[in-house]
A tleap script that builds the chain and sets N, CA, C and O, in Angstrom:
source leaprc.protein.ff14SB
mol = sequence {
  NMET LYS CYS GLU HIE ILE ASN HIE GLY THR
  CYS SER ARG ARG VAL THR PHE GLU ILE ASP
  ALA GLU GLY ILE LEU HIE ASN VAL CYS PHE
  GLU GLY GLY CYS PRO GLY ASN THR ALA GLY
  VAL ALA THR LEU ALA GLU GLY ARG PRO ALA
  HIE ALA VAL ALA THR LEU LEU ARG GLY THR
  ASP CYS ARG GLY ARG GLY THR SER CYS PRO
  ASP GLN LEU ALA ILE ALA ILE ASP GLU ALA
  LEU ALA SER SER ASP CLYS
}
set mol.1.N position { -179.128 22.641 -12.835 }
set mol.1.CA position { -178.381 23.873 -12.765 }
set mol.1.C position { -178.580 24.605 -14.095 }
set mol.1.O position { -178.372 24.030 -15.164 }
set mol.2.N position { -178.977 25.860 -14.020 }
set mol.2.CA position { -179.122 26.703 -15.200 }
set mol.2.C position { -177.807 27.407 -15.466 }
set mol.2.O position { -177.165 27.913 -14.546 }
set mol.3.N position { -177.405 27.437 -16.740 }
set mol.3.CA position { -176.110 27.993 -17.103 }
set mol.3.C position { -176.266 28.983 -18.248 }
set mol.3.O position { -177.118 28.826 -19.122 }
set mol.4.N position { -175.419 30.004 -18.219 }
set mol.4.CA position { -175.361 30.994 -19.289 }
set mol.4.C position { -173.898 31.302 -19.569 }
set mol.4.O position { -173.102 31.497 -18.650 }
set mol.5.N position { -173.560 31.343 -20.847 }
set mol.5.CA position { -172.182 31.608 -21.252 }
set mol.5.C position { -172.191 32.668 -22.342 }
set mol.5.O position { -172.920 32.541 -23.326 }
set mol.6.N position { -171.387 33.710 -22.174 }
set mol.6.CA position { -171.192 34.721 -23.208 }
set mol.6.C position { -170.140 34.181 -24.165 }
set mol.6.O position { -169.008 33.907 -23.767 }
set mol.7.N position { -170.522 34.030 -25.428 }
set mol.7.CA position { -169.610 33.457 -26.416 }
set mol.7.C position { -168.582 34.474 -26.884 }
set mol.7.O position { -168.830 35.680 -26.883 }
set mol.8.N position { -167.433 33.968 -27.280 }
set mol.8.CA position { -166.335 34.796 -27.781 }
set mol.8.C position { -165.871 34.239 -29.118 }
set mol.8.O position { -165.652 33.035 -29.250 }
set mol.9.N position { -165.719 35.113 -30.111 }
set mol.9.CA position { -165.192 34.705 -31.402 }
set mol.9.C position { -166.185 34.029 -32.320 }
set mol.9.O position { -165.789 33.402 -33.302 }
set mol.10.N position { -167.470 34.142 -32.021 }
set mol.10.CA position { -168.494 33.503 -32.845 }
set mol.10.C position { -169.596 34.493 -33.196 }
set mol.10.O position { -169.694 35.573 -32.614 }
set mol.11.N position { -170.421 34.099 -34.159 }
set mol.11.CA position { -171.577 34.925 -34.523 }
set mol.11.C position { -172.639 34.899 -33.423 }
set mol.11.O position { -173.334 35.891 -33.204 }
set mol.12.N position { -172.760 33.774 -32.741 }
set mol.12.CA position { -173.727 33.712 -31.634 }
set mol.12.C position { -173.166 34.480 -30.440 }
set mol.12.O position { -171.965 34.461 -30.169 }
set mol.13.N position { -174.059 35.143 -29.748 }
set mol.13.CA position { -173.634 35.995 -28.625 }
set mol.13.C position { -173.572 35.246 -27.302 }
set mol.13.O position { -172.724 35.532 -26.457 }
set mol.14.N position { -174.472 34.291 -27.128 }
set mol.14.CA position { -174.495 33.553 -25.866 }
set mol.14.C position { -175.160 32.207 -26.081 }
set mol.14.O position { -175.851 31.983 -27.074 }
set mol.15.N position { -174.934 31.314 -25.120 }
set mol.15.CA position { -175.613 30.025 -25.100 }
set mol.15.C position { -176.098 29.785 -23.669 }
set mol.15.O position { -175.372 30.016 -22.702 }
set mol.16.N position { -177.325 29.322 -23.564 }
set mol.16.CA position { -177.881 28.951 -22.266 }
set mol.16.C position { -178.281 27.482 -22.314 }
set mol.16.O position { -178.579 26.944 -23.380 }
set mol.17.N position { -178.283 26.848 -21.162 }
set mol.17.CA position { -178.647 25.438 -21.077 }
set mol.17.C position { -178.836 25.065 -19.618 }
set mol.17.O position { -178.527 25.839 -18.712 }
set mol.18.N position { -179.348 23.862 -19.412 }
set mol.18.CA position { -179.486 23.310 -18.063 }
set mol.18.C position { -178.792 21.960 -18.014 }
set mol.18.O position { -178.781 21.214 -18.993 }
set mol.19.N position { -178.218 21.663 -16.868 }
set mol.19.CA position { -177.659 20.339 -16.597 }
set mol.19.C position { -178.385 19.817 -15.375 }
set mol.19.O position { -178.355 20.434 -14.311 }
set mol.20.N position { -179.049 18.658 -15.537 }
set mol.20.CA position { -179.806 18.119 -14.410 }
set mol.20.C position { -178.893 17.383 -13.432 }
set mol.20.O position { -177.683 17.297 -13.646 }
set mol.21.N position { -179.470 16.861 -12.373 }
set mol.21.CA position { -178.694 16.225 -11.299 }
set mol.21.C position { -177.905 15.007 -11.776 }
set mol.21.O position { -176.910 14.627 -11.160 }
set mol.22.N position { -178.354 14.395 -12.879 }
set mol.22.CA position { -177.651 13.231 -13.432 }
set mol.22.C position { -176.605 13.628 -14.470 }
set mol.22.O position { -175.958 12.761 -15.058 }
set mol.23.N position { -176.433 14.942 -14.703 }
set mol.23.CA position { -175.438 15.412 -15.662 }
set mol.23.C position { -175.916 15.421 -17.099 }
set mol.23.O position { -175.110 15.400 -18.029 }
set mol.24.N position { -177.238 15.454 -17.283 }
set mol.24.CA position { -177.830 15.430 -18.617 }
set mol.24.C position { -178.170 16.848 -19.064 }
set mol.24.O position { -178.674 17.649 -18.277 }
set mol.25.N position { -177.888 17.157 -20.339 }
set mol.25.CA position { -178.145 18.484 -20.909 }
set mol.25.C position { -179.607 18.641 -21.329 }
set mol.25.O position { -180.227 17.714 -21.850 }
set mol.26.N position { -180.133 19.833 -21.088 }
set mol.26.CA position { -181.496 20.172 -21.503 }
set mol.26.C position { -181.554 21.636 -21.916 }
set mol.26.O position { -180.764 22.459 -21.453 }
set mol.27.N position { -182.487 21.942 -22.783 }
set mol.27.CA position { -182.834 23.324 -23.147 }
set mol.27.C position { -181.659 24.154 -23.631 }
set mol.27.O position { -181.509 25.310 -23.238 }
set mol.28.N position { -180.822 23.570 -24.485 }
set mol.28.CA position { -179.704 24.323 -25.071 }
set mol.28.C position { -180.285 25.344 -26.041 }
set mol.28.O position { -181.094 25.003 -26.904 }
set mol.29.N position { -179.869 26.591 -25.895 }
set mol.29.CA position { -180.392 27.662 -26.738 }
set mol.29.C position { -179.285 28.673 -27.026 }
set mol.29.O position { -178.706 29.262 -26.113 }
set mol.30.N position { -179.005 28.860 -28.316 }
set mol.30.CA position { -178.026 29.859 -28.735 }
set mol.30.C position { -178.756 31.148 -29.067 }
set mol.30.O position { -179.858 31.119 -29.615 }
set mol.31.N position { -178.147 32.276 -28.736 }
set mol.31.CA position { -178.654 33.586 -29.122 }
set mol.31.C position { -177.795 34.081 -30.280 }
set mol.31.O position { -176.606 34.347 -30.106 }
set mol.32.N position { -178.388 34.202 -31.448 }
set mol.32.CA position { -177.652 34.586 -32.639 }
set mol.32.C position { -177.003 33.381 -33.285 }
set mol.32.O position { -177.294 32.237 -32.933 }
set mol.33.N position { -176.125 33.648 -34.229 }
set mol.33.CA position { -175.461 32.576 -34.948 }
set mol.33.C position { -176.283 32.104 -36.128 }
set mol.33.O position { -177.328 32.682 -36.425 }
set mol.34.N position { -175.831 31.073 -36.799 }
set mol.34.CA position { -176.536 30.497 -37.947 }
set mol.34.C position { -177.692 29.661 -37.431 }
set mol.34.O position { -177.467 28.623 -36.809 }
set mol.35.N position { -178.930 30.088 -37.676 }
set mol.35.CA position { -180.083 29.441 -37.053 }
set mol.35.C position { -180.156 27.928 -37.254 }
set mol.35.O position { -180.425 27.199 -36.300 }
set mol.36.N position { -179.925 27.450 -38.452 }
set mol.36.CA position { -180.010 26.008 -38.691 }
set mol.36.C position { -178.940 25.238 -37.957 }
set mol.36.O position { -179.212 24.183 -37.384 }
set mol.37.N position { -177.728 25.755 -37.967 }
set mol.37.CA position { -176.620 25.057 -37.309 }
set mol.37.C position { -176.782 25.046 -35.798 }
set mol.37.O position { -176.612 24.007 -35.160 }
set mol.38.N position { -177.111 26.201 -35.220 }
set mol.38.CA position { -177.227 26.234 -33.759 }
set mol.38.C position { -178.438 25.432 -33.288 }
set mol.38.O position { -178.385 24.795 -32.236 }
set mol.39.N position { -179.529 25.458 -34.056 }
set mol.39.CA position { -180.698 24.639 -33.693 }
set mol.39.C position { -180.356 23.157 -33.795 }
set mol.39.O position { -180.787 22.356 -32.965 }
set mol.40.N position { -179.582 22.796 -34.812 }
set mol.40.CA position { -179.177 21.401 -34.960 }
set mol.40.C position { -178.298 20.934 -33.820 }
set mol.40.O position { -178.502 19.845 -33.284 }
set mol.41.N position { -177.329 21.739 -33.445 }
set mol.41.CA position { -176.457 21.397 -32.318 }
set mol.41.C position { -177.284 21.258 -31.049 }
set mol.41.O position { -177.105 20.307 -30.287 }
set mol.42.N position { -178.191 22.206 -30.820 }
set mol.42.CA position { -179.029 22.167 -29.618 }
set mol.42.C position { -179.887 20.899 -29.590 }
set mol.42.O position { -180.024 20.268 -28.542 }
set mol.43.N position { -180.458 20.527 -30.725 }
set mol.43.CA position { -181.299 19.333 -30.794 }
set mol.43.C position { -180.481 18.072 -30.541 }
set mol.43.O position { -180.921 17.175 -29.822 }
set mol.44.N position { -179.298 18.004 -31.130 }
set mol.44.CA position { -178.445 16.829 -30.931 }
set mol.44.C position { -177.946 16.706 -29.496 }
set mol.44.O position { -177.725 15.597 -29.011 }
set mol.45.N position { -177.767 17.832 -28.814 }
set mol.45.CA position { -177.266 17.820 -27.436 }
set mol.45.C position { -178.349 17.448 -26.427 }
set mol.45.O position { -178.036 16.930 -25.355 }
set mol.46.N position { -179.603 17.701 -26.749 }
set mol.46.CA position { -180.715 17.489 -25.812 }
set mol.46.C position { -180.763 16.050 -25.305 }
set mol.46.O position { -180.786 15.096 -26.082 }
set mol.47.N position { -180.778 15.923 -23.982 }
set mol.47.CA position { -180.932 14.618 -23.355 }
set mol.47.C position { -179.671 13.776 -23.291 }
set mol.47.O position { -179.722 12.618 -22.878 }
set mol.48.N position { -178.556 14.334 -23.688 }
set mol.48.CA position { -177.299 13.581 -23.679 }
set mol.48.C position { -176.437 14.006 -22.482 }
set mol.48.O position { -176.598 15.107 -21.956 }
set mol.49.N position { -175.533 13.135 -22.062 }
set mol.49.CA position { -174.634 13.506 -20.959 }
set mol.49.C position { -173.799 14.734 -21.328 }
set mol.49.O position { -173.192 14.783 -22.398 }
set mol.50.N position { -173.775 15.709 -20.445 }
set mol.50.CA position { -173.073 16.960 -20.700 }
set mol.50.C position { -171.603 16.729 -21.014 }
set mol.50.O position { -171.075 17.323 -21.954 }
set mol.51.N position { -170.935 15.881 -20.249 }
set mol.51.CA position { -169.503 15.645 -20.476 }
set mol.51.C position { -169.260 15.033 -21.847 }
set mol.51.O position { -168.258 15.348 -22.489 }
set mol.52.N position { -170.154 14.167 -22.309 }
set mol.52.CA position { -169.997 13.537 -23.626 }
set mol.52.C position { -170.176 14.560 -24.743 }
set mol.52.O position { -169.437 14.538 -25.727 }
set mol.53.N position { -171.150 15.453 -24.598 }
set mol.53.CA position { -171.368 16.504 -25.590 }
set mol.53.C position { -170.146 17.416 -25.659 }
set mol.53.O position { -169.691 17.759 -26.750 }
set mol.54.N position { -169.617 17.808 -24.513 }
set mol.54.CA position { -168.440 18.673 -24.487 }
set mol.54.C position { -167.253 17.995 -25.171 }
set mol.54.O position { -166.519 18.641 -25.919 }
set mol.55.N position { -167.063 16.724 -24.925 }
set mol.55.CA position { -165.961 15.979 -25.541 }
set mol.55.C position { -166.102 15.953 -27.059 }
set mol.55.O position { -165.119 16.135 -27.776 }
set mol.56.N position { -167.310 15.730 -27.547 }
set mol.56.CA position { -167.543 15.671 -28.989 }
set mol.56.C position { -167.345 17.018 -29.684 }
set mol.56.O position { -166.821 17.073 -30.797 }
set mol.57.N position { -167.760 18.098 -29.031 }
set mol.57.CA position { -167.766 19.406 -29.675 }
set mol.57.C position { -166.498 20.223 -29.464 }
set mol.57.O position { -166.199 21.129 -30.243 }
set mol.58.N position { -165.758 19.904 -28.416 }
set mol.58.CA position { -164.559 20.683 -28.072 }
set mol.58.C position { -163.587 20.729 -29.238 }
set mol.58.O position { -163.257 19.699 -29.826 }
set mol.59.N position { -163.129 21.937 -29.571 }
set mol.59.CA position { -162.133 22.116 -30.617 }
set mol.59.C position { -162.690 22.296 -32.022 }
set mol.59.O position { -161.922 22.481 -32.966 }
set mol.60.N position { -164.009 22.245 -32.181 }
set mol.60.CA position { -164.608 22.477 -33.498 }
set mol.60.C position { -164.304 23.905 -33.936 }
set mol.60.O position { -164.529 24.856 -33.187 }
set mol.61.N position { -163.795 24.047 -35.152 }
set mol.61.CA position { -163.400 25.362 -35.651 }
set mol.61.C position { -164.377 25.838 -36.730 }
set mol.61.O position { -164.897 25.036 -37.505 }
set mol.62.N position { -164.615 27.129 -36.769 }
set mol.62.CA position { -165.454 27.749 -37.799 }
set mol.62.C position { -164.632 28.767 -38.567 }
set mol.62.O position { -164.272 29.819 -38.037 }
set mol.63.N position { -164.339 28.447 -39.817 }
set mol.63.CA position { -163.667 29.380 -40.720 }
set mol.63.C position { -162.350 29.944 -40.176 }
set mol.63.O position { -162.053 31.123 -40.367 }
set mol.64.N position { -161.572 29.111 -39.507 }
set mol.64.CA position { -160.257 29.525 -39.025 }
set mol.64.C position { -160.280 30.465 -37.834 }
set mol.64.O position { -159.278 31.116 -37.539 }
set mol.65.N position { -161.412 30.544 -37.144 }
set mol.65.CA position { -161.530 31.448 -35.995 }
set mol.65.C position { -160.893 30.879 -34.729 }
set mol.65.O position { -160.658 31.606 -33.764 }
set mol.66.N position { -160.620 29.592 -34.741 }
set mol.66.CA position { -160.084 28.959 -33.544 }
set mol.66.C position { -161.165 28.544 -32.564 }
set mol.66.O position { -160.861 28.007 -31.499 }
set mol.67.N position { -162.407 28.782 -32.905 }
set mol.67.CA position { -163.553 28.387 -32.086 }
set mol.67.C position { -164.775 28.333 -32.992 }
set mol.67.O position { -164.679 28.583 -34.194 }
set mol.68.N position { -165.909 28.011 -32.417 }
set mol.68.CA position { -167.171 27.926 -33.146 }
set mol.68.C position { -168.303 27.912 -32.115 }
set mol.68.O position { -168.057 27.853 -30.910 }
set mol.69.N position { -169.517 27.965 -32.591 }
set mol.69.CA position { -170.648 27.866 -31.658 }
set mol.69.C position { -170.618 26.527 -30.903 }
set mol.69.O position { -170.799 26.522 -29.685 }
set mol.70.N position { -170.396 25.387 -31.588 }
set mol.70.CA position { -170.288 24.131 -30.847 }
set mol.70.C position { -169.135 24.130 -29.841 }
set mol.70.O position { -169.281 23.613 -28.734 }
set mol.71.N position { -167.996 24.703 -30.220 }
set mol.71.CA position { -166.853 24.784 -29.310 }
set mol.71.C position { -167.192 25.652 -28.107 }
set mol.71.O position { -166.805 25.327 -26.984 }
set mol.72.N position { -167.904 26.742 -28.321 }
set mol.72.CA position { -168.294 27.605 -27.206 }
set mol.72.C position { -169.240 26.870 -26.257 }
set mol.72.O position { -169.172 27.063 -25.043 }
set mol.73.N position { -170.124 26.028 -26.803 }
set mol.73.CA position { -170.980 25.201 -25.943 }
set mol.73.C position { -170.121 24.262 -25.112 }
set mol.73.O position { -170.363 24.100 -23.916 }
set mol.74.N position { -169.122 23.641 -25.728 }
set mol.74.CA position { -168.230 22.738 -24.988 }
set mol.74.C position { -167.510 23.480 -23.868 }
set mol.74.O position { -167.406 22.975 -22.751 }
set mol.75.N position { -167.017 24.670 -24.165 }
set mol.75.CA position { -166.337 25.479 -23.149 }
set mol.75.C position { -167.299 25.806 -22.014 }
set mol.75.O position { -166.934 25.721 -20.841 }
set mol.76.N position { -168.527 26.181 -22.362 }
set mol.76.CA position { -169.530 26.520 -21.352 }
set mol.76.C position { -169.859 25.317 -20.473 }
set mol.76.O position { -169.987 25.450 -19.256 }
set mol.77.N position { -169.995 24.154 -21.085 }
set mol.77.CA position { -170.277 22.927 -20.323 }
set mol.77.C position { -169.111 22.632 -19.381 }
set mol.77.O position { -169.319 22.333 -18.205 }
set mol.78.N position { -167.894 22.715 -19.894 }
set mol.78.CA position { -166.705 22.457 -19.057 }
set mol.78.C position { -166.694 23.392 -17.854 }
set mol.78.O position { -166.441 22.958 -16.730 }
set mol.79.N position { -166.967 24.676 -18.087 }
set mol.79.CA position { -166.987 25.651 -16.992 }
set mol.79.C position { -168.087 25.330 -15.980 }
set mol.79.O position { -167.874 25.417 -14.771 }
set mol.80.N position { -169.260 24.960 -16.485 }
set mol.80.CA position { -170.383 24.633 -15.595 }
set mol.80.C position { -170.074 23.392 -14.754 }
set mol.80.O position { -170.329 23.374 -13.550 }
set mol.81.N position { -169.534 22.373 -15.384 }
set mol.81.CA position { -169.200 21.153 -14.643 }
set mol.81.C position { -168.096 21.401 -13.626 }
set mol.81.O position { -168.134 20.863 -12.519 }
set mol.82.N position { -167.121 22.206 -13.993 }
set mol.82.CA position { -166.024 22.535 -13.062 }
set mol.82.C position { -166.553 23.311 -11.863 }
set mol.82.O position { -166.125 23.068 -10.735 }
set mol.83.N position { -167.471 24.234 -12.090 }
set mol.83.CA position { -168.002 25.032 -10.979 }
set mol.83.C position { -168.915 24.195 -10.088 }
set mol.83.O position { -169.041 24.482 -8.898 }
set mol.84.N position { -169.545 23.178 -10.637 }
set mol.84.CA position { -170.421 22.338 -9.814 }
set mol.84.C position { -169.629 21.372 -8.953 }
set mol.84.O position { -170.149 20.844 -7.970 }
set mol.85.N position { -168.359 21.133 -9.317 }
set mol.85.CA position { -167.485 20.245 -8.533 }
set mol.85.C position { -166.938 20.927 -7.293 }
set mol.85.O position { -166.425 20.263 -6.392 }
set mol.86.N position { -167.043 22.248 -7.241 }
set mol.86.CA position { -166.458 23.003 -6.118 }
set mol.86.C position { -167.363 22.988 -4.924 }
set mol.86.O position { -167.032 23.571 -3.892 }
savepdb mol mol.pdb
quit
């Protein structure tokens, strides 16, 4: 399943990714944001279970914003998994 999420409250504008039939994350790509940080998050997420990545990243804060690029990825994963359960 291909997913796209418009980010809110972060420097990155959107995140795209795929979740395969086994629930594994692939091709995480942030648009905008801090290039090193978003590339690092994307690399660490590659090939890992989507639910596990969301659990690890959920609630990460950036400079008191109440969210971050990793948190937005977690939110996007949660939304994608919830919609696939329907």
